[in-house]
C-alpha positions as a printed NumPy array, in Angstrom:
array([[166.631,  86.806, 111.737],
       [165.991,  90.534, 112.25 ],
       [167.456,  91.314, 108.86 ],
       [165.089,  88.824, 107.189],
       [162.091,  90.256, 109.042],
       [163.143,  93.781, 108.101],
       [163.607,  92.76 , 104.458],
       [160.123,  91.14 , 104.358],
       [158.535,  94.232, 105.975],
       [160.238,  96.544, 103.478],
       [159.21 ,  94.291, 100.573],
       [155.594,  94.369, 101.825],
       [155.652,  98.16 , 102.146],
       [157.135,  98.586,  98.681],
       [154.502,  96.227,  97.262],
       [151.68 ,  98.163,  98.94 ],
       [153.123, 101.467,  97.675],
       [153.383, 100.02 ,  94.159],
       [149.731,  98.88 ,  94.188],
       [148.55 , 102.26 ,  95.497],
       [150.557, 104.058,  92.81 ],
       [149.155, 101.834,  90.055],
       [145.561, 102.505,  91.158],
       [146.235, 106.215,  91.542],
       [147.723, 106.558,  88.045],
       [145.001, 104.342,  86.542],
       [142.44 , 106.824,  87.914],
       [144.39 , 109.741,  86.445],
       [144.585, 107.994,  83.046],
       [140.821, 107.36 ,  83.14 ],
       [140.188, 111.045,  83.872],
       [142.481, 112.007,  80.99 ],
       [140.615, 109.676,  78.595],
       [137.269, 111.123,  79.725],
       [138.576, 114.662,  79.192],
       [139.876, 113.745,  75.717],
       [136.508, 112.149,  74.859],
       [134.761, 115.378,  75.859],
       [137.207, 117.486,  73.846],
       [136.763, 115.265,  70.762],
       [132.964, 115.276,  71.046],
       [132.712, 111.563,  71.86 ],
       [131.202, 112.298,  75.292],
       [129.493, 115.126,  77.169],
       [129.192, 115.923,  80.868],
       [125.662, 116.089,  82.302],
       [124.176, 116.382,  85.778],
       [123.666, 112.626,  85.792],
       [127.184, 111.752,  84.623],
       [129.13 , 111.614,  81.375],
       [127.243, 110.403,  78.31 ],
       [128.643, 108.928,  75.116],
       [127.925, 110.628,  71.796],
       [124.46 , 109.733,  70.5  ],
       [122.985, 109.386,  73.989],
       [120.703, 111.897,  75.696],
       [119.291, 112.764,  79.095],
       [115.571, 113.322,  79.474],
       [114.677, 115.676,  82.297],
       [111.085, 115.165,  83.386],
       [109.315, 117.992,  85.13 ],
       [111.356, 121.019,  84.105],
       [109.448, 123.637,  82.076],
       [110.2  , 123.561,  78.366],
       [109.568, 127.243,  77.73 ],
       [106.688, 126.439,  75.367],
       [103.319, 128.109,  75.773],
       [101.045, 126.011,  78.008],
       [ 98.084, 124.28 ,  76.406],
       [ 94.842, 125.936,  77.535],
       [ 92.842, 123.627,  79.756],
       [ 89.061, 123.306,  79.588],
       [ 87.155, 124.781,  82.526],
       [ 85.687, 121.412,  83.542],
       [ 88.387, 118.821,  83.009],
       [ 87.037, 115.304,  82.396],
       [ 87.84 , 112.73 ,  84.994],
       [ 90.352, 110.03 ,  84.03 ],
       [ 89.324, 106.388,  84.283],
       [ 89.423, 104.873,  87.769],
       [ 92.912, 104.023,  88.955],
       [ 93.905, 100.43 ,  89.294],
       [ 94.535,  98.792,  92.621],
       [ 98.027,  99.309,  94.096],
       [ 98.818,  95.6  ,  93.826],
       [ 98.295,  95.615,  90.012],
       [ 98.448,  99.125,  88.525],
       [ 97.756,  97.869,  84.965],
       [ 94.486,  96.117,  85.777],
       [ 91.346,  98.258,  85.394],
       [ 89.003,  98.235,  88.378],
       [ 85.795,  97.72 ,  86.41 ],
       [ 85.051,  94.689,  84.263],
       [ 82.445,  96.569,  82.206],
       [ 83.529,  99.207,  79.69 ],
       [ 83.352, 102.779,  80.866],
       [ 80.932, 105.192,  79.138],
       [ 82.277, 107.401,  76.352],
       [ 84.17 , 110.412,  77.559],
       [ 86.974, 112.755,  76.61 ],
       [ 90.214, 113.305,  78.442],
       [ 93.208, 115.565,  78.007],
       [ 96.371, 113.59 ,  77.378],
       [ 98.981, 114.257,  80.046],
       [102.748, 114.149,  79.457],
       [103.988, 110.571,  79.483],
       [100.628, 108.996,  78.629],
       [100.421, 106.777,  75.565],
       [ 97.514, 105.55 ,  73.501],
       [ 98.457, 101.999,  74.431],
       [ 98.51 , 102.769,  78.166],
       [ 95.208, 104.669,  78.065],
       [ 93.572, 101.869,  76.06 ],
       [ 94.81 ,  99.296,  78.561],
       [ 93.447, 101.255,  81.506],
       [ 90.124, 102.042,  79.816],
       [ 89.424,  98.84 ,  77.871],
       [ 91.591,  96.297,  79.686],
       [ 93.553,  95.551,  76.508],
       [ 95.829,  97.331,  74.08 ],
       [ 96.06 ,  95.209,  70.933],
       [ 97.121,  96.659,  67.587],
       [ 93.592,  96.441,  66.109],
       [ 92.123,  98.39 ,  69.044],
       [ 94.881, 101.03 ,  68.931],
       [ 94.413, 101.588,  65.19 ],
       [ 90.616, 101.874,  65.61 ],
       [ 91.055, 104.299,  68.517],
       [ 93.532, 106.37 ,  66.48 ],
       [ 91.087, 106.487,  63.528],
       [ 88.243, 107.486,  65.866],
       [ 90.341, 110.408,  67.127],
       [ 91.646, 111.455,  63.693],
       [ 95.227, 110.339,  64.342],
       [ 97.263, 109.098,  61.375],
       [ 99.358, 106.898,  63.625],
       [ 98.647, 105.405,  67.088],
       [102.074, 106.674,  68.173],
       [101.188, 110.276,  67.161],
       [ 99.431, 111.047,  70.463],
       [100.706, 114.263,  72.05 ],
       [100.333, 115.768,  75.513],
       [ 97.528, 118.334,  75.631],
       [ 95.471, 116.584,  72.95 ],
       [ 91.853, 115.738,  73.757],
       [ 91.228, 112.022,  73.331],
       [ 87.728, 110.568,  72.892],
       [ 87.275, 107.079,  74.358],
       [ 84.023, 105.486,  73.132],
       [ 82.732, 102.073,  74.215],
       [ 84.762,  99.293,  72.633],
       [ 81.79 ,  97.986,  70.633],
       [ 81.729, 101.302,  68.717],
       [ 85.398, 100.896,  67.835],
       [ 85.305,  97.163,  67.15 ],
       [ 81.694,  96.119,  66.424],
       [ 82.611,  92.42 ,  66.256],
       [ 84.091,  92.463,  69.781],
       [ 82.036,  92.009,  72.945],
       [ 82.93 ,  94.205,  75.91 ],
       [ 85.487,  92.736,  78.297]])
C-alpha cells in the first residue's frame, strides 16, 4: 500500500515538474521569437510594448521640436462646452455668432462643426472648408485660424438648428 502511495506521489511530482518545464521553455521560445522578429525588422520594442512592422506609437503631449505657432494676443473663446452627461451635444440650440478660433492639436473640422453647429454632415464640412480656404475638410492643421460663420451663411437653404 505504501509503495503504491509513494509511486502515485512521485508520478504527481514528475507530472507537475513536466508541466512547469513546458511552460518555462514555452516562455523562452516566445522570447526567442520576439528577439528574432526584432532582429529581422518584423517588430520593434517601444515603451508601450513590442509593435509589429507597419504599426506606430503616437505619443501625445511630448514636444516635437518644431517652432511654436505664434498665438494672437487676445485668443478667441471656444464654443461653450457640452454638458458632462453628453459631451457631443452643444449647449445652445441657436447658432453661435461668427467668430475665429485657433485650432488646437487633436481638433478636427468635423468635431468643431458638431460642437458649433450641432451637426457635421459632408455638405456642411465642405462649405466650412471652402469658407476657410481649405482644399479638403481633412486638411485642418493645429495652429490654423478657423472662421465659423452662422450656418445660414454657409448653407443658405438651411435654417439654423
